[in-house]
N, C-alpha and C positions, 0 to 999 in steps of 0.2 A: 099758308095756313092749311091745315087739314081738318076735316070733320071726323069726329069719333063716331063711327057707325056700328060699333059692336052693340049687340042687342042689350046687354046689361048696362050700357053706358049712354043709351039714347035719352035725350032730354028735349024739351021744348021750351025755349029755343035750343038749337043744336049746340053741342059742346065742340069747341074748336081748340086746336093745339098747334104748337110749333116748338122747334128746338132752337135754342140760342146759346151762344157762348158768353160766359161772364168775363169780366176783366182779368180774373185769375185763371182763365182757361177751362173752367168747368162747363160741361154741356148740360143745360137744364131743359126739361120738358115743361112747358108752361101751358096750362089748360084753363080755358076761359069761356065765357058766354057773353054775347051782346044782348042786353036787355034795355029797351026804351032808349036806345042810342048810347048807352053806357057800357063800358067794358067791366065785367065782373070776373075777377080771378078766382078760379075754383081751387087750383093747387099748382105748385111748382116743385119739382124734385129732379135729382140727377137722372138724366136719361139713360136707359139701358141700351145694349147693342141693337136689339130689334127695333126700338123706337128711333134710334139714330139712322138705321138702315132704311126704314120706311120713310122717314122725313127726307133723307137724301135722294131717294128714288122718286117719291111722289109729291113732295112738298116744295122743293126749290124750283 
């Protein structure tokens, strides 16, 4: 998992994200927060090339 540290996206608690493959082969970026021990999904959408590159180099 990676922390979104872009100034416009900073939150408390921090926003975390990862890229995962669906059963049909789509790569999704999943963005979430951990609050009070629970996972709160913020959004999930098809990952772009930059997000995939960042995740592959820094997240795995």
